[in-house]
C-alpha positions, 0 to 999 in steps of 0.5 A: 492532518496526516501524521507520518506515524499514524492515520491521525495524530495520537491514534497510535496505529500505523497508517499502513494498517488502516488500509485493507489489502485487495482481497482479489489480489490476495486470492490471486496469489499476490502478497501485500508488501508495504505502502510507498511514495511513488519514488520508493515504489519505482525502486521497489518495482525494480528491486522485486523484479530483479529478484524474480517477482511480479510486482504491482504498485496499486494506487489507493482509493478512499474505499481502501481505508478503514472508516475511522480514517476520516479525511486521511484517505484524501491526502494519502491516496494522492501520495502513496501506492500499495506494493504487492508481489508474487512469485513468477510462475516456474 
């Protein structure tokens, strides 16, 4: 069961921290921002784009999660995306 405050109830850590950033995106200059549901992701894309950023809303896969997350990835992968941004080239 996914808990809004953490990967598994009682573990005391945020779900977002259990998801590894994509090393290829980080190496390409992207900055990991936050985990968002699809509606908030659309808002984030609009906002960051209006501020001059390039934006990616990356779907998650079970491989993106820490091994200790158990069954959480099956639920979270269907409900959230990870937002990345980077400055547009000048």
